[in-house]
N, C-alpha and C positions, 0 to 999 in steps of 0.2 A: 253514349258510345258514338264513334265516328267512323265513317267509311270514305275511301277514295273512290270516286266514280270514274276517273280516268287519270292519265298520267300528269295532267296539268291542273286538276281541281280536286277538292275534297268536300265531303258533305257529312253532316251530322247523322249518325245512326242514333239511337236515343239513349239517354240516361233514363229512359222510361224504365229501365231495368226491369225489375219485377213488374213494373207497370205493365209490361207486356204479358206477363203471365203470373205474377204472384201478386200479392196484395200490396197495399201501400198505405203507409201512414207514418207520420212524424211523431216522435215522443221524446220526452226528456226523462225517461224512466231511469232508475238506478239499476244497471244491468248486473249488479252484484248478486241479485237474487233470481236471475234468469234460470229457468229450468231446462234440462236437456230435452232434445226433440222427442225422445222415446216416451216421455211423460205427457206429451201434448194431447189435448182433447181430440177424439176421433173426428169431430166436426171440422176442426182446423186442418187436420191432415187431409180430409176429403176435399175441403175447399181448395187447397193448393193443387191437388190432383185435377180437379175440375177446371181450374183456371189454366193450367198447363195444357190440358186437353183442348179447351176452347181456342187457346192461342195457336196451338199446332194445326188446328183446322181452319185458322184464319176467320173464325166466327166472331166478328166484332160485337154483335149484339149479346152473345153469350158471355164474352169477356166483360163488357161494360156493366152487365147486371150485378157484378160483384163490387162495383164502385159506388160510393155515395155520391149523389148529385152535388154535394158540397165538398167533394174531394180536394185536398190541397197537397202540394208537393214543394219541397224546398227549392227546386229549380224553377218554380213558377207555373208548373202544369196545373190545369184545372180539368174537370170532367170533360168539358167540351173540346179543349185542344189536345187532350190525351187521346180521345177517340179519333180526331183528325190525324194526329201524328201516327198512330198505329196503322190506320188505313193507308197512309202514304208509305209507311215503312214496308208493309206487306206487298204493296204494288212493286216496290223496288226489289224486294227479296221474298218472292212467293213461296220459297221452300224453307223458310226459317223454322228451326226446331228449338223448343224450349224444354229445359229440365231444371226444376227448382228443388232445392234441398233446405229443409228447416234446420237452422243452427241452434236456436234457442227461443223460448217463449216465456211470457210472464203475464199473469192476470193483473190488470191495473184499472181500478174503478169499475166502470161498466163496459170495459173493453179488454182486448188482448193485444199485447205488444210482442212482435216477433222480429227476429233477424233471420234473413234467408240469403242463400246464394243461388243465383240463376246462371246457368250456362246456355249460351245461344250459339247455334251454328247454322250456316246456310250458304248458298251460292247464288250468283247472279251472272248472266251472260251479257257482256257489254262490248260492242264493237268486235264481236267474234272471240272475245277473250273471257275466260272463266275466272270470276272473282270469288275467292273463298273467304268467308267471314267466320271468326270465332270471337266470342265475347264472354266475359265473366263479370257479374255485378253483384255486389253485396249491399243489401238494403235493410233498413229498419222500418217496419210498418205497424199501423194500428188498425184493429178491426172493432167495429161496434155494430151490433145487430146483424152480424154476418155480412157487413159491408166494409170495404176498404175506405177508411176515413182520410188517411194521410200517409206520406212516405218520405223518407230521407235516404239519399244515396250515401253509403259509407265508403265505398271504393268501387272502381270500375276499370276494366282493361278490355280493349278491343283490338283485334288484329285483322287486317285485310291483306290478302296476298294474291298475286297473279303471275303467270309466266311459267316456263318450264322448270326453273330452279330459283324460286324467290329466296332471297337471303334470310337467314335466321338471325333475329335480333335479340340481344339481351339488353333490356331497358332498365336503367337505374335512375330512379326518381323517388324522392321522399313521399310518403303518403300525405303529409300535411306540413305547412309552413305558416308562420305568422304573417300578417299583413305587412308588406314592406321588406320581408326577409329574403335574402339571397339563397339560391339553391342551384345544384348541379343537375343537368339533364343529359344523360349519355345513352346512346344506342350503339352497342358494340356488335359487329358482325362476327358470328361464330366461325364460319368457314374460312379457310385460307384463301387469300385473294388471287394468288398466282399472278397471271398476267392481266387480270381484269381490273377495270376501273370502277369506282363507286361514285354515284351521283345521289344527292339527297338534300333534305331540308328539314328544319325543326320549326314548328309553329306553336305559339301559345295563343289560346282563344278563351273568351269567357264562356262559362256554362250558362246559356240562356236559351229559352225556347225559340226565340226568333232566329237562332243560328241553325236550327235543325235542317232546314232545306235551303240555306243560303251557302252555296259553294264558295270556298276560299281558294283563290288562285295561288299556286305554289310554284316558285321559281327554283329549279334544282341547281345545285352547284357541285363542282368537283370536290370530293371529300378526301381528306387525308386517310392514310391506311388505317383500317380498323373500324371506322364508322363516324358517328356524330358525337361531338363533345361540346356541350353548350353550358353557359352560365346564365341563369335568369334571376329576376327579382319580382316577387309578387307585388303587383301594384297596390298602393295604399288604399284601403277602404273598398276592396273589390270582392266579388263572389269567387267561388271555386273556378279553377281553370282546367281546360283540356290541353294537354301537352301531346303533340303528335310528332313522330319521327317517320319520315318517308325516305326509304333507301332503295335505289335501283342498281342492280348488278346484271349486266348482260340483258337477257330477256326476262329477268325476274324482278318483281317489285313487292316490297313489304311495307305496310304502314302499321305502326303500333301507336295507339292513343291511350293515355292513362289520365285519370282525374287527379288533380292536385288540390287537396282541401286547403283553403285559405282561412285561417282562424281569425275571427274578428272582421269578417267580410261584410260589405254592404252592397253597393251597386256596381255592375261591371262596365269597364270601358271596352273599346274594340280590340280585336285580336292583333297580333304582331309577330314578326319573325324574331327569333332569339338571336342575340349577338354571338359573334364567334367566340 
C-alpha cells in the first residue's frame, strides 16, 4: 500500500497486507481444491482473530509471535524488516484498524494454505490536515506449526484522501500484464467539475521494501476535464509495480494506488512518471 504524506510527496504504506494482521505465506498450490471458509479448522479461524486483535492494539510482540523466524515474502520482506516496517507504519498511523476475512483454505503437506482479504482503515493528522486511509489487500499465505511461513500479495488497493471535498476517483487498471506489455491507467473523477480545475499526476514505482519509507516527489500538472488518462508499459524483467494517481480539486486531494502484477518479473528498476 502507499500513502501521500503531503501535497508534494508520497510514501509507501505497505503491501505487508495481511502481514499487518493476517498470516503470510507463499505457495504454488492448485487452488481448484480450495475449501470454503466455513469449513476451516477452528484453530485457523482463531489465529486470524488473534492476529487482527494484536494488530489493532499495535502489540508488535504479539503480532510477530505468529510469524516464523524464517518468514519469506514475495516483496522481499523478512521477519526482521517486517517488524521494523510495522512499527514505523503504526507510528505514522496510530489509529489503524484491521479486519481480515478468510476466503478459502487448503491442507497441503504439513501446512495450510489460505487466501484472505484484509481491510485497513485509519487517519493521520499532518500539518493540521486530517488524512483518511482505506486499503484492501488480498493475499495467499502458508502456515506451518501455527506460524506464518510465507506470503504472496495477489492484489492491493489503497486510497488516501484529505480536504473538505476530496474528489472521488474511478481507477481503471488491469490486475496483471506480461513483462514489456503496454497497459492503460485511468483515474476518472466522478463529480461534475463545474468551474473547478483539476491538478494531478500518475506515478509508476517498483514494489520493493526499500521504497516503503522513501518519499517520491510528485509534480502536479493541470489535467484535462475528467481526470488522468495514461499509457504505460511494464519494464522488461521487472517486479510488480505500484501505480498511483494523485488528483487535487479545490481543497480536496485523493490518491489511489493499485498493484499491477508483472508476469515473468525479476528485479525492479526505479520509479517513473507515466507519459501523457
